[in-house]
C-alpha positions as CSV (number, residue, x, y, z in Angstrom):
1,M,47.2,-73.1,17.9
2,Q,49.2,-75.6,20.1
3,Q,51.6,-72.7,21.1
4,I,48.7,-70.4,22.0
5,L,47.0,-73.2,24.1
6,A,50.2,-74.6,26.0
7,P,50.6,-71.6,28.3
8,I,47.0,-71.5,29.2
9,L,46.8,-75.1,29.6
10,E,50.2,-75.0,32.0
11,A,48.7,-72.2,33.9
12,L,45.4,-74.1,34.6
13,Q,47.5,-77.2,35.8
14,K,49.0,-74.8,38.5
15,L,45.7,-73.5,40.0
16,D,44.7,-75.5,43.1
17,F,41.7,-74.7,45.4
18,R,43.4,-72.1,47.3
19,A,44.2,-70.0,44.3
20,V,40.6,-70.2,43.0
21,I,39.4,-68.8,46.3
22,D,42.2,-66.1,46.0
23,I,41.0,-65.2,42.7
24,L,37.2,-65.1,43.6
25,A,37.8,-63.1,46.6
26,V,39.9,-60.4,44.7
27,G,37.3,-60.5,42.1
28,F,34.5,-59.9,44.6
29,L,36.0,-57.0,46.3
30,I,36.7,-55.4,43.0
31,Y,33.1,-55.7,42.0
32,Q,31.8,-54.3,45.0
33,F,34.2,-51.3,44.7
34,V,33.0,-50.7,41.3
35,A,29.2,-51.0,42.2
36,I,29.9,-48.6,45.0
37,I,32.0,-45.9,42.7
38,R,29.6,-46.0,39.8
39,G,27.7,-42.8,39.1
40,R,30.0,-40.9,41.4
41,R,32.8,-38.4,41.3
42,A,35.2,-41.2,42.5
43,V,35.0,-42.4,38.9
44,Q,36.9,-39.2,37.6
45,I,39.4,-39.7,40.2
46,L,40.2,-42.9,39.1
47,T,40.2,-41.8,35.6
48,G,42.5,-39.2,36.3
49,L,45.1,-41.7,38.0
50,M,44.8,-43.9,34.9
51,V,45.9,-40.9,32.8
52,L,48.9,-40.2,35.1
53,L,49.8,-43.8,34.8
54,G,49.7,-43.6,31.3
55,V,51.7,-40.4,31.3
56,Y,54.4,-42.2,33.4
57,I,54.6,-45.1,30.8
58,G,54.7,-42.7,27.8
59,A,57.6,-40.5,29.6
60,T,59.5,-43.6,30.5
61,Y,59.5,-45.0,26.8
62,A,60.0,-41.5,25.5
63,G,63.1,-40.8,27.8
64,L,61.4,-37.8,29.4
65,E,63.5,-38.1,32.6
66,L,62.2,-35.0,34.4
67,L,58.6,-35.8,34.2
68,R,59.1,-39.3,35.1
69,T,61.2,-38.3,38.2
70,V,58.6,-35.8,39.1
71,L,55.8,-38.5,39.1
72,L,58.2,-41.1,40.5
73,T,58.6,-38.8,43.4
74,V,55.1,-38.3,44.1
75,A,54.0,-42.0,43.6
76,P,54.7,-43.2,47.4
77,Y,52.0,-40.7,48.7
78,T,49.4,-41.9,46.3
79,A,48.3,-44.5,48.7
80,F,47.6,-42.0,51.5
81,A,45.8,-39.6,49.1
82,L,43.6,-42.5,47.8
83,I,42.6,-43.2,51.5
84,V,41.7,-39.7,52.1
85,M,39.9,-39.2,48.8
86,F,37.9,-42.5,49.1
87,Q,37.1,-42.7,52.7
88,S,33.4,-42.4,51.9
89,E,33.3,-45.1,49.3
90,I,35.6,-47.3,51.6
91,R,33.0,-46.8,54.5
92,R,30.2,-47.7,51.8
93,L,32.2,-50.9,50.5
94,L,32.4,-52.3,54.0
95,A,28.8,-51.4,54.8
96,R,27.6,-53.3,51.6
97,I,29.7,-56.4,52.4
98,G,28.4,-56.2,55.9
99,R,24.8,-56.0,54.6
100,S,25.3,-59.1,52.3
101,W,22.7,-61.8,52.8
102,W,25.2,-64.5,53.4
103,L,26.6,-62.5,56.3
104,G,23.4,-62.2,58.3
105,F,19.8,-60.7,57.9
106,G,21.2,-57.1,58.8
107,G,20.5,-56.0,55.3
108,R,16.9,-57.2,55.1
109,A,16.2,-55.7,58.2
110,E,17.2,-52.3,57.0
111,R,15.5,-52.8,53.5
112,R,12.1,-53.6,55.7
113,E,12.9,-50.4,57.7
114,S,13.2,-48.3,54.7
115,I,9.9,-49.6,52.9
116,D,8.3,-49.0,56.2
117,E,9.4,-45.5,56.5
118,I,8.6,-44.6,52.7
119,L,5.1,-46.3,53.1
120,M,4.0,-44.5,56.3
121,A,5.1,-41.2,54.6
122,V,3.2,-41.7,51.4
123,E,0.1,-43.0,53.2
124,Q,-0.1,-39.8,55.0
125,M,0.7,-37.5,52.2
126,A,-1.9,-39.4,50.2
127,R,-4.5,-38.9,53.1
128,T,-3.7,-35.1,53.5
129,R,-3.3,-34.5,49.6
130,T,0.3,-33.6,49.8
131,G,2.2,-33.7,46.5
132,A,5.5,-35.8,46.5
133,L,7.8,-37.3,44.1
134,I,10.3,-39.9,45.6
135,V,12.9,-41.7,43.4
136,V,14.3,-44.8,44.8
137,E,17.9,-45.5,43.2
138,R,18.6,-49.2,42.2
139,D,21.7,-50.3,40.2
140,A,22.1,-47.1,37.8
141,G,23.5,-44.1,39.6
142,L,21.4,-41.1,39.8
143,R,24.4,-38.6,40.9
144,T,23.7,-35.9,38.0
145,F,20.2,-35.5,39.4
146,I,21.3,-35.7,43.1
147,E,23.7,-32.8,42.2
148,S,20.9,-30.8,41.0
149,G,19.3,-30.4,44.5
150,V,20.1,-29.9,48.0
151,M,22.5,-32.5,49.3
152,M,21.5,-34.1,52.6
153,D,22.8,-37.6,53.2
154,A,20.5,-38.1,56.0
155,L,19.0,-41.4,57.4
156,L,15.6,-42.1,55.8
157,S,12.6,-41.4,58.2
158,R,8.8,-40.8,57.7
159,D,9.1,-37.6,59.6
160,L,11.9,-36.3,57.3
161,L,9.9,-37.0,53.9
162,L,6.9,-35.4,55.6
163,A,9.1,-32.3,56.4
164,I,10.4,-31.9,53.2
165,F,7.1,-32.2,51.3
166,H,5.0,-30.0,53.7
167,P,3.2,-27.2,51.7
168,G,4.9,-24.2,51.5
169,A,8.5,-25.8,52.7
170,A,11.6,-24.7,50.7
171,M,12.2,-28.0,49.3
172,H,8.7,-29.5,48.6
173,D,8.5,-28.7,44.8
174,G,11.5,-30.9,43.8
175,A,12.2,-34.7,44.0
176,V,13.6,-36.7,46.8
177,I,16.3,-39.3,45.7
178,I,16.6,-42.2,48.2
179,Q,20.0,-44.4,48.3
180,G,19.6,-47.5,50.1
181,E,18.8,-46.6,53.6
182,R,19.5,-42.8,53.2
183,I,17.9,-39.7,51.8
184,A,20.8,-38.4,49.3
185,A,19.2,-35.1,48.3
186,A,15.8,-33.2,48.1
187,A,14.6,-30.6,45.7
188,C,16.2,-32.6,42.6
189,F,15.3,-31.6,39.1
190,L,14.4,-34.6,37.2
191,P,13.7,-34.6,33.1
192,L,10.3,-34.7,31.8
193,T,9.3,-37.5,29.8
194,T,9.2,-36.8,26.1
195,N,6.5,-39.4,25.3
196,P,3.8,-37.6,23.4
197,A,1.4,-40.1,24.5
198,V,1.5,-39.2,28.0
199,A,2.9,-35.6,28.0
200,S,-0.5,-34.0,27.5
201,T,-2.4,-36.3,30.0
202,M,0.1,-35.9,33.1
203,G,1.1,-33.4,35.4
204,T,4.6,-32.2,36.0
205,R,5.3,-34.6,38.7
206,H,3.9,-37.8,37.0
207,R,6.0,-36.8,33.6
208,A,9.3,-36.2,35.7
209,A,8.6,-39.5,37.3
210,M,8.3,-41.2,33.8
211,G,11.3,-39.2,32.6
212,V,13.8,-40.4,35.4
213,T,12.6,-44.1,34.8
214,E,13.1,-43.7,31.1
215,E,16.9,-43.0,31.8
216,S,17.6,-45.4,34.7
217,D,16.4,-48.7,36.5
218,C,15.0,-46.6,39.5
219,V,11.3,-46.5,40.9
220,A,9.6,-43.2,41.3
221,I,6.8,-42.6,43.7
222,V,4.1,-39.8,43.1
223,V,1.3,-38.6,45.3
224,S,-1.0,-36.2,43.6
225,E,-1.8,-33.1,45.5
226,E,-5.1,-32.7,43.6
227,T,-6.6,-36.1,44.2
228,G,-4.3,-37.8,46.8
229,W,-3.9,-40.8,44.5
230,I,-0.8,-42.7,44.7
231,S,1.3,-43.7,41.5
232,V,4.5,-45.4,40.7
233,A,6.6,-45.5,37.8
234,S,9.3,-47.8,36.6
235,Q,10.9,-49.0,33.2
236,Q,7.7,-51.1,32.9
237,G,5.6,-48.0,32.8
238,M,3.4,-46.1,35.3
239,E,0.7,-47.6,37.6
240,R,-1.7,-44.8,38.7
241,N,-4.1,-45.0,41.6
242,I,-2.5,-47.8,43.6
243,T,-3.1,-48.9,47.1
244,V,-0.5,-49.0,49.8
245,A,-0.4,-52.5,49.7
246,R,0.5,-52.6,46.0
247,L,3.1,-50.1,46.7
248,E,4.5,-52.0,49.4
249,E,4.8,-55.0,46.7
250,R,6.5,-52.9,44.2
251,L,9.0,-51.5,46.6
252,A,9.8,-55.0,47.9
253,M,10.5,-56.2,44.3
254,H,12.7,-53.3,43.8
255,F,14.9,-53.7,47.0
256,T,15.1,-57.5,46.4
257,R,15.9,-57.1,42.7
258,G,12.8,-58.6,41.7
259,K,10.9,-58.6,38.4
260,V,7.9,-56.3,38.0
261,Q,5.0,-57.3,36.2
262,P,4.5,-55.0,33.0
263,V,1.4,-52.9,33.2
264,R,0.2,-54.1,29.8
265,N,0.3,-57.6,30.9
266,R,-1.8,-57.5,34.0
267,R,-5.0,-59.1,34.4
268,A,-8.4,-57.7,33.7
269,T,-9.0,-57.7,37.4
270,D,-6.0,-55.4,38.0
271,V,-7.2,-52.5,36.0
272,I,-5.9,-49.3,37.2
273,K,-8.0,-46.4,37.5
274,E,-7.2,-43.1,35.9
275,P,-7.9,-39.8,37.4
276,T,-10.7,-37.5,35.8
277,E,-8.3,-34.6,36.5
278,H,-4.7,-34.1,35.8
279,P,-2.7,-34.6,38.9
280,R,0.4,-32.6,39.5
């Protein structure tokens, strides 16, 4: 036991304040990079690089000199290839660090603008009874569903949301997926909920909203084209026929990683009305 603890204690004694700061800084950058690439194709690229590294180590121990030489020749160009392949992820990493709360108020201002754009669009669509399904990503990546639709990567705005869900538009039938302050894709296909308790009482949009929130920690907003009612779904369940003020509260908690009060625990004064017709 002492033989095991001795090297650890010796290493801890050598640690000083600068070494701790150095380790924390590197850990922070690694965490931010992992958070950026999670749910994206960059993970597959990293997996491929790890496989090549494993092949190189195996070739070294097995004495496969030709394979080892080929991989060793390609290795110096790997750094340049990584910069090209991960340029979008590097930009997102720098933007994520710049939006950190401890570096300023820019991130909170952008989140506030995103919430306002969504609220203005939803309020107008509810008033005109325009059907819509908007999914706001959180920590779990929605890359699979994004790739099922039309890639946009456009700045989030009220006018763009209204244009997408305009009746008769080419992309109004699917879902819009929002990542941060940008619309990632439109006309996306989402899985329908398999819960038999709600499958027969809700329309397709509401069942899709429930389905995607069952598989991730996102928030899905639905506007019924039959009643104009606003509904919001999350892992805690679905609230139907809510006000714009309540939707603003839910989005604020979503963007700030706050806890949402489950529907089943709400007070009697907060009872949610159910529509008499099944909204789409």
